[in-house]
N, CA, C and O atoms as CSV, one atom per row, in Angstrom:
chain,resi,resn,atom,element,x,y,z
A,1,MET,N,N,-27.929,202.937,56.977
A,1,MET,CA,C,-29.126,203.208,56.206
A,1,MET,C,C,-28.708,203.877,54.908
A,1,MET,O,O,-27.928,204.829,54.924
A,2,THR,N,N,-29.209,203.397,53.804
A,2,THR,CA,C,-28.888,203.973,52.505
A,2,THR,C,C,-29.778,205.183,52.222
A,2,THR,O,O,-30.751,205.443,52.931
A,3,THR,N,N,-29.422,205.905,51.178
A,3,THR,CA,C,-30.241,207.034,50.746
A,3,THR,C,C,-31.654,206.564,50.403
A,3,THR,O,O,-32.639,207.203,50.773
A,4,GLU,N,N,-31.738,205.459,49.705
A,4,GLU,CA,C,-33.042,204.926,49.301
A,4,GLU,C,C,-33.875,204.516,50.517
A,4,GLU,O,O,-35.082,204.755,50.551
A,5,GLU,N,N,-33.240,203.906,51.504
A,5,GLU,CA,C,-33.958,203.514,52.729
A,5,GLU,C,C,-34.447,204.746,53.486
A,5,GLU,O,O,-35.554,204.746,54.026
A,6,ALA,N,N,-33.622,205.799,53.528
A,6,ALA,CA,C,-34.027,207.041,54.187
A,6,ALA,C,C,-35.221,207.659,53.464
A,6,ALA,O,O,-36.156,208.138,54.104
A,7,GLU,N,N,-35.191,207.650,52.143
A,7,GLU,CA,C,-36.306,208.204,51.376
A,7,GLU,C,C,-37.592,207.424,51.637
A,7,GLU,O,O,-38.666,208.013,51.758
A,8,ALA,N,N,-37.481,206.106,51.722
A,8,ALA,CA,C,-38.662,205.285,52.007
A,8,ALA,C,C,-39.190,205.561,53.415
A,8,ALA,O,O,-40.402,205.626,53.622
A,9,ALA,N,N,-38.280,205.726,54.390
A,9,ALA,CA,C,-38.691,205.974,55.771
A,9,ALA,C,C,-39.370,207.328,55.922
A,9,ALA,O,O,-40.246,207.485,56.772
A,10,LEU,N,N,-38.980,208.308,55.111
A,10,LEU,CA,C,-39.521,209.660,55.225
A,10,LEU,C,C,-40.692,209.928,54.281
A,10,LEU,O,O,-41.331,210.975,54.375
A,11,ALA,N,N,-40.972,209.015,53.393
A,11,ALA,CA,C,-42.059,209.207,52.423
A,11,ALA,C,C,-43.382,209.442,53.149
A,11,ALA,O,O,-43.768,208.664,54.022
A,12,GLY,N,N,-44.067,210.515,52.782
A,12,GLY,CA,C,-45.361,210.833,53.364
A,12,GLY,C,C,-45.313,211.500,54.726
A,12,GLY,O,O,-46.362,211.788,55.302
A,13,LYS,N,N,-44.125,211.753,55.256
A,13,LYS,CA,C,-43.997,212.404,56.560
A,13,LYS,C,C,-44.160,213.918,56.413
A,13,LYS,O,O,-43.981,214.453,55.319
A,14,PRO,N,N,-44.499,214.616,57.505
A,14,PRO,CA,C,-44.687,216.070,57.432
A,14,PRO,C,C,-43.387,216.816,57.113
A,14,PRO,O,O,-42.290,216.344,57.410
A,15,ILE,N,N,-43.544,217.983,56.505
A,15,ILE,CA,C,-42.398,218.853,56.229
A,15,ILE,C,C,-41.712,219.175,57.555
A,15,ILE,O,O,-42.369,219.503,58.542
A,16,GLY,N,N,-40.385,219.076,57.564
A,16,GLY,CA,C,-39.603,219.316,58.776
A,16,GLY,C,C,-39.144,218.038,59.456
A,16,GLY,O,O,-38.268,218.078,60.319
A,17,THR,N,N,-39.724,216.901,59.080
A,17,THR,CA,C,-39.291,215.625,59.647
A,17,THR,C,C,-37.906,215.297,59.106
A,17,THR,O,O,-37.641,215.495,57.920
A,18,PHE,N,N,-37.035,214.806,59.950
A,18,PHE,CA,C,-35.688,214.460,59.492
A,18,PHE,C,C,-35.168,213.241,60.235
A,18,PHE,O,O,-35.702,212.844,61.271
A,19,LEU,N,N,-34.116,212.661,59.681
A,19,LEU,CA,C,-33.406,211.599,60.369
A,19,LEU,C,C,-31.921,211.763,60.097
A,19,LEU,O,O,-31.512,212.256,59.046
A,20,LEU,N,N,-31.132,211.344,61.059
A,20,LEU,CA,C,-29.676,211.368,60.922
A,20,LEU,C,C,-29.212,209.939,60.712
A,20,LEU,O,O,-29.714,209.007,61.339
A,21,ARG,N,N,-28.250,209.783,59.822
A,21,ARG,CA,C,-27.754,208.445,59.516
A,21,ARG,C,C,-26.278,208.515,59.186
A,21,ARG,O,O,-25.735,209.590,58.933
A,22,PHE,N,N,-25.640,207.364,59.192
A,22,PHE,CA,C,-24.260,207.305,58.737
A,22,PHE,C,C,-24.261,207.490,57.228
A,22,PHE,O,O,-25.105,206.925,56.533
A,23,SER,N,N,-23.325,208.273,56.719
A,23,SER,CA,C,-23.267,208.577,55.299
A,23,SER,C,C,-22.692,207.406,54.513
A,23,SER,O,O,-21.827,206.675,54.996
A,24,GLU,N,N,-23.187,207.248,53.299
A,24,GLU,CA,C,-22.635,206.241,52.393
A,24,GLU,C,C,-21.337,206.743,51.760
A,24,GLU,O,O,-20.550,205.955,51.236
A,25,SER,N,N,-21.120,208.050,51.811
A,25,SER,CA,C,-19.938,208.666,51.226
A,25,SER,C,C,-18.731,208.431,52.119
A,25,SER,O,O,-18.848,208.478,53.344
A,26,GLY,N,N,-17.604,208.187,51.538
A,26,GLY,CA,C,-16.384,208.012,52.320
A,26,GLY,C,C,-15.852,209.315,52.887
A,26,GLY,O,O,-15.087,209.308,53.852
A,27,ARG,N,N,-16.255,210.442,52.291
A,27,ARG,CA,C,-15.741,211.749,52.708
A,27,ARG,C,C,-16.459,212.301,53.935
A,27,ARG,O,O,-15.852,213.013,54.735
A,28,PHE,N,N,-17.720,211.987,54.093
A,28,PHE,CA,C,-18.515,212.515,55.188
A,28,PHE,C,C,-18.944,211.389,56.120
A,28,PHE,O,O,-19.205,210.273,55.670
A,29,GLN,N,N,-19.018,211.676,57.415
A,29,GLN,CA,C,-19.384,210.644,58.381
A,29,GLN,C,C,-20.889,210.472,58.521
A,29,GLN,O,O,-21.368,209.364,58.761
A,30,TYR,N,N,-21.627,211.544,58.375
A,30,TYR,CA,C,-23.062,211.504,58.636
A,30,TYR,C,C,-23.838,212.154,57.496
A,30,TYR,O,O,-23.278,212.881,56.675
A,31,ALA,N,N,-25.127,211.879,57.465
A,31,ALA,CA,C,-26.021,212.543,56.528
A,31,ALA,C,C,-27.323,212.849,57.267
A,31,ALA,O,O,-27.737,212.112,58.162
A,32,CYS,N,N,-27.945,213.931,56.879
A,32,CYS,CA,C,-29.262,214.286,57.388
A,32,CYS,C,C,-30.219,214.220,56.206
A,32,CYS,O,O,-30.053,214.935,55.218
A,33,SER,N,N,-31.198,213.375,56.316
A,33,SER,CA,C,-32.254,213.287,55.307
A,33,SER,C,C,-33.474,213.964,55.910
A,33,SER,O,O,-33.827,213.697,57.058
A,34,TYR,N,N,-34.120,214.840,55.147
A,34,TYR,CA,C,-35.220,215.622,55.701
A,34,TYR,C,C,-36.290,215.876,54.654
A,34,TYR,O,O,-36.037,215.790,53.452
A,35,VAL,N,N,-37.475,216.186,55.122
A,35,VAL,CA,C,-38.590,216.493,54.239
A,35,VAL,C,C,-38.693,218.012,54.132
A,35,VAL,O,O,-38.910,218.703,55.127
A,36,ALA,N,N,-38.533,218.523,52.905
A,36,ALA,CA,C,-38.621,219.955,52.639
A,36,ALA,C,C,-39.802,220.215,51.710
A,36,ALA,O,O,-40.251,219.317,50.998
A,37,GLN,N,N,-40.294,221.431,51.722
A,37,GLN,CA,C,-41.390,221.800,50.825
A,37,GLN,C,C,-40.835,222.069,49.436
A,37,GLN,O,O,-39.918,222.874,49.277
A,38,SER,N,N,-41.375,221.414,48.452
A,38,SER,CA,C,-40.962,221.620,47.065
A,38,SER,C,C,-41.429,222.979,46.590
A,38,SER,O,O,-42.613,223.292,46.717
A,39,PRO,N,N,-40.525,223.815,46.037
A,39,PRO,CA,C,-40.959,225.117,45.536
A,39,PRO,C,C,-41.890,224.993,44.329
A,39,PRO,O,O,-42.692,225.891,44.073
A,40,GLN,N,N,-41.791,223.901,43.595
A,40,GLN,CA,C,-42.625,223.717,42.405
A,40,GLN,C,C,-44.041,223.255,42.764
A,40,GLN,O,O,-45.018,223.768,42.220
A,41,THR,N,N,-44.149,222.292,43.673
A,41,THR,CA,C,-45.455,221.692,43.957
A,41,THR,C,C,-46.035,222.073,45.317
A,41,THR,O,O,-47.239,221.942,45.539
A,42,GLY,N,N,-45.178,222.546,46.229
A,42,GLY,CA,C,-45.627,222.867,47.579
A,42,GLY,C,C,-45.739,221.637,48.475
A,42,GLY,O,O,-46.013,221.763,49.669
A,43,ARG,N,N,-45.532,220.463,47.914
A,43,ARG,CA,C,-45.603,219.228,48.699
A,43,ARG,C,C,-44.227,218.885,49.257
A,43,ARG,O,O,-43.216,219.462,48.857
A,44,GLY,N,N,-44.212,217.944,50.179
A,44,GLY,CA,C,-42.957,217.515,50.782
A,44,GLY,C,C,-42.127,216.674,49.829
A,44,GLY,O,O,-42.652,215.843,49.088
A,45,GLN,N,N,-40.826,216.905,49.861
A,45,GLN,CA,C,-39.899,216.076,49.101
A,45,GLN,C,C,-38.694,215.779,49.992
A,45,GLN,O,O,-38.280,216.627,50.783
A,46,VAL,N,N,-38.142,214.600,49.866
A,46,VAL,CA,C,-37.010,214.207,50.705
A,46,VAL,C,C,-35.731,214.761,50.094
A,46,VAL,O,O,-35.468,214.589,48.904
A,47,ARG,N,N,-34.950,215.424,50.923
A,47,ARG,CA,C,-33.654,215.996,50.533
A,47,ARG,C,C,-32.595,215.415,51.458
A,47,ARG,O,O,-32.914,214.848,52.503
A,48,HIS,N,N,-31.333,215.561,51.065
A,48,HIS,CA,C,-30.237,215.006,51.847
A,48,HIS,C,C,-29.107,216.024,51.920
A,48,HIS,O,O,-28.842,216.747,50.960
A,49,VAL,N,N,-28.453,216.069,53.062
A,49,VAL,CA,C,-27.282,216.913,53.230
A,49,VAL,C,C,-26.251,216.110,54.019
A,49,VAL,O,O,-26.593,215.347,54.923
A,50,GLN,N,N,-24.986,216.298,53.659
A,50,GLN,CA,C,-23.926,215.557,54.321
A,50,GLN,C,C,-23.328,216.383,55.457
A,50,GLN,O,O,-23.268,217.610,55.389
A,51,ILE,N,N,-22.887,215.683,56.501
A,51,ILE,CA,C,-22.357,216.326,57.704
A,51,ILE,C,C,-20.995,215.721,58.009
A,51,ILE,O,O,-20.833,214.502,58.039
A,52,GLN,N,N,-20.027,216.591,58.233
A,52,GLN,CA,C,-18.663,216.141,58.517
A,52,GLN,C,C,-18.247,216.596,59.902
A,52,GLN,O,O,-18.441,217.757,60.263
A,53,LYS,N,N,-17.674,215.683,60.679
A,53,LYS,CA,C,-17.143,216.041,61.998
A,53,LYS,C,C,-15.755,216.625,61.812
A,53,LYS,O,O,-14.907,216.050,61.129
A,54,VAL,N,N,-15.540,217.778,62.432
A,54,VAL,CA,C,-14.236,218.438,62.433
A,54,VAL,C,C,-13.867,218.722,63.885
A,54,VAL,O,O,-14.732,218.642,64.757
A,55,PRO,N,N,-12.611,219.049,64.168
A,55,PRO,CA,C,-12.213,219.266,65.569
A,55,PRO,C,C,-13.071,220.290,66.323
A,55,PRO,O,O,-13.260,220.163,67.533
A,56,SER,N,N,-13.589,221.295,65.622
A,56,SER,CA,C,-14.368,222.337,66.301
A,56,SER,C,C,-15.864,222.032,66.357
A,56,SER,O,O,-16.630,222.816,66.916
A,57,GLY,N,N,-16.287,220.906,65.786
A,57,GLY,CA,C,-17.709,220.562,65.797
A,57,GLY,C,C,-18.103,219.811,64.543
A,57,GLY,O,O,-17.502,218.789,64.210
A,58,TYR,N,N,-19.114,220.316,63.844
A,58,TYR,CA,C,-19.627,219.674,62.640
A,58,TYR,C,C,-19.807,220.707,61.530
A,58,TYR,O,O,-20.133,221.865,61.791
A,59,ILE,N,N,-19.592,220.274,60.296
A,59,ILE,CA,C,-19.807,221.122,59.130
A,59,ILE,C,C,-20.899,220.484,58.291
A,59,ILE,O,O,-20.837,219.295,57.976
A,60,VAL,N,N,-21.901,221.280,57.929
A,60,VAL,CA,C,-22.953,220.814,57.031
A,60,VAL,C,C,-22.562,221.235,55.627
A,60,VAL,O,O,-22.359,222.421,55.368
A,61,ASP,N,N,-22.455,220.273,54.713
A,61,ASP,CA,C,-22.091,220.554,53.329
A,61,ASP,C,C,-23.295,221.142,52.601
A,61,ASP,O,O,-24.278,220.448,52.342
A,62,THR,N,N,-23.204,222.430,52.273
A,62,THR,CA,C,-24.333,223.113,51.646
A,62,THR,C,C,-24.158,223.275,50.139
A,62,THR,O,O,-24.926,224.002,49.509
A,63,THR,N,N,-23.170,222.618,49.553
A,63,THR,CA,C,-22.886,222.833,48.130
A,63,THR,C,C,-23.997,222.349,47.218
A,63,THR,O,O,-24.108,222.840,46.095
A,64,LYS,N,N,-24.826,221.405,47.653
A,64,LYS,CA,C,-25.876,220.865,46.788
A,64,LYS,C,C,-27.279,221.272,47.230
A,64,LYS,O,O,-28.259,220.691,46.765
A,65,LEU,N,N,-27.392,222.243,48.107
A,65,LEU,CA,C,-28.705,222.575,48.655
A,65,LEU,C,C,-29.571,223.421,47.734
A,65,LEU,O,O,-30.796,223.356,47.839
A,66,GLU,N,N,-28.990,224.212,46.835
A,66,GLU,CA,C,-29.757,224.996,45.869
A,66,GLU,C,C,-30.909,225.761,46.511
A,66,GLU,O,O,-32.067,225.556,46.146
A,67,GLY,N,N,-30.607,226.631,47.452
A,67,GLY,CA,C,-31.639,227.450,48.078
A,67,GLY,C,C,-32.289,226.820,49.288
A,67,GLY,O,O,-33.221,227.396,49.849
A,68,GLU,N,N,-31.832,225.670,49.704
A,68,GLU,CA,C,-32.428,224.982,50.854
A,68,GLU,C,C,-31.843,225.461,52.183
A,68,GLU,O,O,-32.329,225.055,53.238
A,69,LYS,N,N,-30.820,226.306,52.163
A,69,LYS,CA,C,-30.136,226.685,53.393
A,69,LYS,C,C,-31.082,227.280,54.426
A,69,LYS,O,O,-31.007,226.927,55.603
A,70,VAL,N,N,-31.960,228.164,54.015
A,70,VAL,CA,C,-32.891,228.782,54.954
A,70,VAL,C,C,-33.831,227.737,55.533
A,70,VAL,O,O,-34.084,227.726,56.738
A,71,ARG,N,N,-34.348,226.863,54.687
A,71,ARG,CA,C,-35.238,225.821,55.171
A,71,ARG,C,C,-34.514,224.899,56.147
A,71,ARG,O,O,-35.078,224.514,57.172
A,72,LEU,N,N,-33.274,224.545,55.837
A,72,LEU,CA,C,-32.515,223.650,56.699
A,72,LEU,C,C,-32.261,224.306,58.055
A,72,LEU,O,O,-32.345,223.644,59.090
A,73,GLN,N,N,-31.951,225.599,58.057
A,73,GLN,CA,C,-31.756,226.298,59.322
A,73,GLN,C,C,-33.044,226.294,60.129
A,73,GLN,O,O,-33.006,226.143,61.350
A,74,TRP,N,N,-34.180,226.457,59.469
A,74,TRP,CA,C,-35.457,226.431,60.169
A,74,TRP,C,C,-35.690,225.062,60.776
A,74,TRP,O,O,-36.119,224.960,61.926
A,75,ILE,N,N,-35.419,224.023,60.036
A,75,ILE,CA,C,-35.610,222.664,60.543
A,75,ILE,C,C,-34.744,222.450,61.779
A,75,ILE,O,O,-35.233,221.970,62.802
A,76,PHE,N,N,-33.457,222.805,61.693
A,76,PHE,CA,C,-32.558,222.592,62.830
A,76,PHE,C,C,-32.920,223.493,64.001
A,76,PHE,O,O,-32.734,223.103,65.154
A,77,ALA,N,N,-33.432,224.685,63.731
A,77,ALA,CA,C,-33.809,225.585,64.815
A,77,ALA,C,C,-35.040,225.077,65.559
A,77,ALA,O,O,-35.181,225.308,66.759
A,78,ASN,N,N,-35.914,224.399,64.863
A,78,ASN,CA,C,-37.156,223.935,65.471
A,78,ASN,C,C,-37.117,222.495,65.957
A,78,ASN,O,O,-38.024,222.051,66.660
A,79,ARG,N,N,-36.092,221.776,65.594
A,79,ARG,CA,C,-35.921,220.396,66.058
A,79,ARG,C,C,-34.484,220.253,66.498
A,79,ARG,O,O,-33.595,220.139,65.654
A,80,PRO,N,N,-34.227,220.256,67.794
A,80,PRO,CA,C,-32.852,220.257,68.311
A,80,PRO,C,C,-31.982,219.173,67.679
A,80,PRO,O,O,-32.425,218.048,67.446
A,81,PHE,N,N,-30.751,219.540,67.414
A,81,PHE,CA,C,-29.764,218.666,66.781
A,81,PHE,C,C,-28.761,218.257,67.849
A,81,PHE,O,O,-27.818,219.001,68.119
A,82,TYR,N,N,-28.943,217.084,68.466
A,82,TYR,CA,C,-28.059,216.642,69.545
A,82,TYR,C,C,-27.145,215.551,69.067
A,82,TYR,O,O,-26.326,215.050,69.838
């Protein structure tokens, strides 16, 4: 699933909705696309974060989140990540 396909699938969904997909990036194996609340408008917007498998588990790349870390933790805390 591409980034664009994930955005189309999540368009209009409630804040906190997410999907896991294989990443288009060669560096990361997975991506999580999720609906977050926009600080500017208060409406849902689709965001993406990359996930890398490492020997001890998984690493979520937070370098591009720009303040989304707390929201992402809330999403994962309220929707189990299996």
